[in-house]
C-alpha positions in Angstrom: 102.1 97.9 167.3 99.5 95.4 167.1 98.7 94.5 170.6 98.9 98.3 171.3 95.7 99.1 169.2 94.0 96.0 169.7 93.8 97.7 173.5 93.3 101.0 171.9 90.1 99.3 170.0 88.7 97.2 173.2 89.1 100.8 175.1 87.3 102.6 172.2 84.4 100.2 171.8 84.0 100.3 176.1 83.7 103.5 175.8 81.7 103.8 173.4 78.6 101.6 174.8 79.6 103.8 178.1 78.2 106.7 176.8 75.7 105.2 175.1 74.0 104.0 178.0 73.6 107.9 178.8 70.6 108.0 176.6 69.5 112.7 175.5 66.2 112.1 177.2 67.3 110.6 180.3 69.7 113.4 181.0 67.4 115.7 180.8 65.8 114.7 183.0 69.0 115.1 185.3 70.0 118.4 183.8 66.6 120.1 185.4 66.6 118.2 188.7 68.3 120.0 191.7 71.7 119.8 192.9 70.8 118.1 195.7 67.8 115.1 193.8 69.9 114.6 191.6 72.7 114.0 193.4 71.2 111.2 195.4 69.0 110.5 192.8 72.8 109.0 190.8 74.8 108.4 194.5 72.2 105.2 194.3 72.4 104.6 190.5 75.4 101.9 189.0 78.9 104.1 188.9 79.0 104.0 185.0 75.3 105.2 184.8 75.9 108.1 186.6 79.3 108.5 185.6 78.3 108.6 182.1 75.0 110.4 182.9 77.0 113.5 184.7 79.7 112.8 181.5 76.3 114.4 179.4 75.7 117.1 181.1 76.5 121.1 180.9 79.6 120.7 183.1 78.0 124.3 185.0 75.1 121.3 186.2 77.7 118.5 186.4 79.7 120.3 189.0 76.9 120.8 191.2 75.0 117.7 191.1 78.6 116.2 192.6 78.9 119.2 194.7 76.4 117.6 196.7 77.6 114.1 196.6 80.1 112.2 199.4 83.1 112.7 198.3 84.0 109.4 197.9 81.3 109.0 195.7 82.4 112.0 193.8 85.5 111.0 193.9 84.7 107.2 192.4 83.0 108.8 189.9 85.5 111.0 188.1 87.7 108.4 188.2 85.1 106.3 186.1 84.3 109.4 183.8 88.5 109.7 183.5 88.5 106.2 183.7 91.8 106.4 186.4 91.4 103.3 188.7 91.0 104.2 192.0 93.2 104.9 195.0 94.1 103.1 198.0 92.4 104.9 201.0 94.4 106.6 203.0 93.9 106.1 206.6 93.2 109.6 209.4 95.7 109.6 211.8 94.1 112.2 214.0 97.8 112.8 215.4 98.7 114.1 212.7 96.6 116.4 210.6 97.0 118.6 213.9 99.3 120.9 214.3 100.6 123.0 217.2 99.0 126.1 217.6 101.5 129.8 216.3 102.9 130.6 219.2 102.9 134.0 220.2 105.0 137.3 218.7 107.0 138.5 221.4 105.4 142.6 222.1 109.4 143.2 222.1 110.2 141.5 218.9 113.2 143.9 217.0 112.5 146.5 219.4 111.6 148.8 216.0 107.9 151.1 216.6 104.9 149.6 215.1 103.2 152.4 214.5 104.7 154.6 211.8 103.9 158.0 213.7 106.5 156.7 216.0 109.3 156.0 213.1 110.0 158.9 211.9 
């Protein structure tokens, strides 16, 4: 039990230090920027600092900024925000993602008329 408490206290201290990195004035600057410009700057920034700023922004503003980011970078920042370790990337296999086109339907099908006027 004591070990769990110590682990929690360590996590809490790290979390508080993480949030302290996002000073209110810096956050206000990013809140007023265009999402495209803010995403470029946050992409170039340290992940913890960028994630700290995003957590201080209103959700609508933060989501607009993250929407402009490269999906991989946005996912890494989301992992930092949620304190989740990143997953190993799944290799792209072109042959697995492609499905054959659907077969065209037969006109004769089940013998029922297609037009409701014919079905009397």
